[in-house]
C-alpha angles and dihedrals in degrees: 000000000000119000119263113257126230131178127242126159087198093075091067089078101036134092136205114301091020119126116250124195125200115200143183125010093350091057091044090054091050096047105031102029105029091029094221111183136194112283094036124110126230135177118244122197134184095208090241100085104285121117124182132187110227126199103210114232104171140005133198133170095280103008135071121182130188146149121260110243099179140359130205125187114205125203117226116263114254131254096036112226121222123191118204101200122191117225109262136184130243096039092291094128091053089048089053090050092049097049094040089054091051089050093051110266113167102199137008129207118198110221128201097209122192091252097042109128092197114072130194090200101166133046089247092052091046092051091047093049093047090048090053091052091048091052090049092051091045094054093042092051091054091046089052091048091239122169090199120060117207118245120236111211130204122285117273132193123219094270093052090045091056088054091049090051090055090051092048093049091047089061092050098260122152109235116194126185113207104225133162094219096053116124100218126055123234090248091054094047094047091047090054094045096045094044090051091051092046092048091058093053120350094188093050108020116207095236117164120254090239140028117196127200121194117203122187131215128267092280093052135237115307122240090245092053092048092049091049093048093048091048087055091055106271124135125218117232134187112228098207149297095307133052112253127210120250087252095057105032097078096044090048091053091048092050091051091048093051089052090053091048092050091048093049091054095053108106 
């Protein structure tokens, strides 16, 4: 069984055999909830790619201290995957954030789509909603034993999203809008894109630095939004035979993408 993972920014600046201390709610969870005791080993991550193995030496109510036995620094997976997730009711957006994090998303952009029922109408509501998504991604990343934690960006409306799409495309990113009326399936589009990149240089494929998926709310993406996004450089893709919920569409697309990436790297 893999070691339980806990967060500590402190490990970013430590080396093997240094002493690392976990404090506050994270230590309380380790000691009171997980009942970690001296002599046990745990994994400690900084959320930025560093993972350390800690031999626990002492535990208190809100403090856990141990010696670092090993450190591994991970490089980010390329291309980076961004999920633009429309606000959705019934906890479905948070479910999308949770599962997408488990599947390897790198960043998440909350989107106030025209048909979103949920609205973060004030700055306070927006900050609270974003904080809730960040907490969801944080817990899911630890559960998935990730060394990198996904970033949750600020809320955008459809106009701002169109501008972001233009910026993404200008840097060479692939931007795909998940849409039930698209002509080509995600598998077809990814096959074309990946084969094109591999054909240019099979030993060092010219993959983009980022791949962006846009998922609409329960009521779907409006025609005007789709036109604006395509004008900005995005491409519409059909996820599959069946219509997926807003909570499952993004994670499904990410899972398929990871499978394509793994296949493309097999020599």
